[in-house]
N, C-alpha and C positions, 0 to 999 in steps of 0.2 A: 394581955397577949396570950394566945392559945399555946398549949404545950407543943403543938406541931411547929409553930413559929419559933418558940424558944429553942427547940432542938435543932433548928436549921443552922448549920455552920458553913454550908457551901452555897454561897449566893451564885446563881446562874447568870452569866453575863450574856445579855441579849442585844444583838444589833438589829434595829428595826429599819429596814430599807424600804422606803415608801411610807415614812412615819406620818405624813400629813393627810394621807388618804383615809378612806373609811376603815379598812382593815388595820392600817397603822395606828390610827387614833384609838381604836378598840383594843389593840394590843397594849397600848400604854395604859388603858383602863385596867387591863388584867394585871399589868406590872404593878400598878398602884395597889390593887386589891391583894397582891401576894404578900404584903407586909414584910418586904425585904427578901423574899425568896428569889425574886428576879430583879436584876439591875439593868437598866437601859444604858449600855456603855457606848452606843453609837446610834445616831439618828440621821437618816439621809432622806432628802426630799428632792423632787424635781425642780420646783420653782417657787413654792409658797414660803417665802422667806419669813413673812410675818408670823405665821403659825409655827414654823420651825423654831423661831426665836423663843416664842412662848414655851414650847416644849422643852427647849434646851435649858431655859431658866428654871423650869419646874423639876426636870429629871436629872440635870447636872451630868450629862454624859461626858465621856472622855473626848469624844470627837463628834463633830457635826459636819455633814456634807450637803452640798447643794449642787445639783447637776447644771442648772442654769447659771452660768458664770456672771451674767449681768446682775444677778441678785446677790453676788458675793460681797460687794462693797457695803450694802446695808448690814449684812451680818458682821463684817469686820468691825464696823463702827459700834455695834450694839451687843455683840456676843461677849459674855464674861471671858476675861483674858486667859483663864486657865483651860478653856475648852479649845481644842484644836479644830481649825476650820479647813476643810478640803473642798475645792470647787472644781466643777467640770465632770466629765465622764469618769475620771479616776476616783471620784467620791464613792462610787458604787463598790468598787473592790476595796477601798480603804475601810468602808464599813464592814465588809466581810472579814477583813483581817482583825478587826477590833473585838469581835464577839466570839463566843463559843457556840451559841445557837443563833442562827441567822434567820430572821423572819423576812421572807421575800414577798413584799406586798407591792412591788413595782407593777404598774399597769402595762399590759401588752408585752410585745416581743422584747422590749428593752430589758426585761428581767432575765434574759438568757445568761448574760455574763455573771449575774449574781448567783444563779443556780449552778452553773459550771464552776465558778470560783469557789463557792462554798463546798461543793463535793470534792473537788480536787485538793482542797485544804484539809479534807478529812473531818469535816464538821457536820453537825446536825442542821439540816435545812427544813425549817417550818415553811412549807410551800403554799403560798396563796396566789402564785403567779402561774396559772396553768399553761399560758401561751409558750413559755420557755421550754417546758417539757414536751409540748406538742410539736413545736416547730423544730426543736433540736433533739428529738428523741434519740437517734443513734449516738449522738455525741454525749448526751446526758447519761445514757445507759453505760457508756464506757467510764464516765466520771464516777458513777456509783460504785465502781469496783475499787476505788481508792480506800485504803485502810481508814476506818473511822467514819467514812461517808455514810450518811443516813438521811432518808426523806421521811418526814411525818407530815402528811397532807393537812392543810388548813381548810380547804374547800369543804363545806359541810357534808357533801355527798361522799367524798373520798375519805374524809375523817371517819364517817359512819362505817364505811366498808372496812377501813383499817381496824376499827374497834370490833366489828363482827368477825373479821378473820382471826382475831386473837383466840377465838373459840374453835378454830378450824381443827379437824382431825387430819392426820397425815394419810397417805394412801392406804395404810393398813387399818386405819380407824383408831390408832392410839392417840392419846393426848399429846399436844405439842408442849415442849418445855417453855416456861415463861422466863423472861419477857420475850414476846414475839416481836422482832424488829424487821422493818422493811429495808433490808439491804439487798444488793444485787444477788447475793448468793442464795437467798431463801425465797425468792419470788416464784420461780417456775414450778416447784413441787405443789403449789396450791391448785394448779390446773386440774389434777386428777380428782381432788376432793370437792371442788366447786362445780355445781351444776349451772348456776346463774349468778351474775351480779345484777341486781335490780336497782337502777339509779332512778330516784324519784325526781319528778319535775312538777313545779307549781302549775305549769302550762302558760304562765305569763298572762298579760292583760287581755290577750285575744283568744284565749281558749274557747273552743266551741263555735268560733266564727269561721265562715268559709271565705275563699279567696275573693269572691265578688264583694264581700263585706269589708275588705281590707284595702281597697284601692285608694281610699281617701284618708288613710291613717295620718293623724297629726303627731308631731313630735311630743307634745304634751301627753297624748294617749299612750304612746310607746314608752314613755319614761315613768308611767304609773304602774309600779309592780304591786301585785296583790298581797305579798307577804314580807318581802325583804326590802331593806333600804340600802341601795348600792350606788356606785358611781354610774355615770351616764353610759359608758361603753358596755359594761356588763349588763346593765338594765336593758339596753337595746338588744343585746345578744339573747337575753332571756325572752324578749318578746318574739324573736324570730325562731327560738329554740336552738340557735347556733350554740348557745352556752351549753346546752345538754349534749350537742354533738361534740364539742370540744371536751366535755367531761367524759364522754364515751372513749375518746382517744386517750385521754389522760388515764382512765381506769385501766385500759389495756396496757399502757406503758408502766404504770405503777405496780400492778398486781400480776402481770403476765398471763392474763386470761384472754382467750380468743374472742374476737368480735361476735362470733355466733353465740357466745355465752353472756353477752352484755346487753341488757334490755333497759329501755326507758319506760317508766310507768308514771302516768300523770297522777299526782296526789295533791289536790288543791289546798288542803289544810297545812301542808309543809310541817307536819308533825313527825312523820317517819322520814328520815333524811337519806336513807338507802338501806338495802337489805342484801343478804347473801343466802342463797339457797344451796345446801350441800347435797352430796351425792346420795345421802340416806333420806332425802326429802325434807329435812328440817330447814326452817327459814329463821335466821337471826336478824333482827332489825335494831336500829338505834333510833330512839324516840326522844324528842324534847321540843319545847316551844322554840321558834326561830330566834336564835341569839348567837351571833358569830363569836362571842367571847368564849363559848363552850369549846368549840374546836381549837381556838387559839390557845386557851389554857391547857387543853389536852396535848397539843403539839409541843408546847414549851416544857411541860412537866412529865411527858411520857418517859418511862413506863408507869409512873405513878399517876394517880388522879389528882387534879387540882381540887382544892378543898371548897372553892366557891361554887355553889349550885346554880350556875347559869342555865336558864331555860327549863327549870324544874316544872314538871307537869302536875296538874291537878286532874287526876283521872275522873273525878266526879263531874268535871265540866266538859269532858269530851263526849259529845253526843254521837259522833260518827267519824269514821275514817273512810274516805271514798277513793277509788282508783279508776283510771281510765287508760285508753290507748292513745298515744299521740297521733295526730292526723298528718301523715307524711306528704299527702297531696297538697295540703295548704301550707304546711311548714316544711318546705323542701330543704332548708338549711340543715336540718337534722339528717336527712338522707344523704346530702352532700358530704357531711362529716364522716358518716359510716363508709361512704365510697372512698374518700381520701385516706381514711385509716386503713382500709383493707389493701389499697394500692401500696401504701407505705413509702419508704425512702423520702423523697422531697415533697410528696403530695400534701402531707399535713402542714408543712411549712408554707406551701403555696396557699392552701386553704386559709390559714391563719392570717397571712399578710393581706390577701384579697379581702377578707372579712373586715380587718381593721380599716382598710381604705374605704370600703363601702359604708361601714358604720359611720365613719367620720364625715363622709359625703352626705349621709342622711342627716346627721347632727347639724351640718352646715346648710341644710335645706337645698342641696344640689340635686338629690335624687329622692324618689319616693321610697316608702317602706318596702314595698314589693320588689323594687329594683335592687335592694341589697342582695337578695339571692341571685338576681340576674348577673350582677357584677361578679359574684363569687363563682357561679357556674361557668361563665364564659372564661374567666381566668384559669380555672382548673382545666377546661377543655383545651386551652391553648398552651398549657404548661408541659414542657418536656421533662418527665420524671428522671431524676438523677440520684446517685448515691450521695450520702452526706458523711464525709470522713472526718471533718473537723469543723470548728466554729466558723472558719472562713467560708466553707461551703454553705453553711446555714445562712450566713450573712449575704452571700451572693444570691442564693435562691430567694431570700426575703426581699432584697432590693429589686431583683428582676420581676418578682410577682407584684410588688407594689407599683412599679412603673407600668406594668401591663394593666393592672386594675385601674390605675389613674387614667390611662388612655381610654379604657372602656367607659369610665365615668364621664370623661370629656365627650365621647361619642354619644352617650345617652343625653347629655345636657345641651348638645349643639343643635 
């Protein structure tokens, strides 16, 4: 065992919310590789009871949660008796209470209560659920003011920006004291020093194609991502570039940088995960081969570096790094996200809800790929923008937008 492991006396208690998904399973790989530095004290899943049971037997957490109550009986019969079982929606917050660092890998808007619950409890949120921050931005920003609350992003792009901003100067050009932490108090001063946040995009499977080429897109084609292996929802979002649009909104909320200073750059190789251009013209980038275990390890171990070199580059094998401009005429979802972000208030929540409905409709073969943007655009057009003062406001807007989007889907399919 290395000296680093031998000297480790403070095991970090991690709750993995969404443990059976892609990010969740990779988080458990990182915990295994930590040689005892991290301990999975809580595992929570939506419905995959079989995999959750396997994980529980391997990692021996203090508690296991399953949101789908119909799967609870299977776990009751097979789970080791010393592991607490929590079923239903309350499992999400039970997981939050169990850990010191909470990895939010819940898919979609359902992750909002995990995000808010973690921050109001004054804990570190390793955030892999962008939708909760986007939909509930005003509520989440207030939660970030709680003592001890901290967000370290797990999305590869925002994790890259987080790393680049650690090198930021302040408005006078002096070095910033380390460790630089993203809490509510120290976000806004970055605006004066930052010229641009450059979010890289692979371009998805349809980069370079025009609208007329995309009228007969199949589900299989849309689910084939050129560089990343992800779940179906986020993969479809990548194909429409909605994923980049959501990341633009998330970057604005995380780092306090205006939309005019956030740009999307197509980078097909997915080696540069994002960049920050500073006021003196310097650009700092984070590079690695695509491997989500790198940002996961970073988020769990920050401000220290995780010792395992995930995604380590061989520069002798890098022939070129290419960049391009996204085609907003073909991929209008990105433009819709910028529009909703600039409007603010409830518009991003409406955008997110409508997109989730539209993507599911496409996955269910109810609408075509191009009609995803049609559903989102019409829902936004018909949405009455309101202020979001609390979680109940967010839930109301989300419900209203989903119902409206579902009606639009029905209209298209009738």
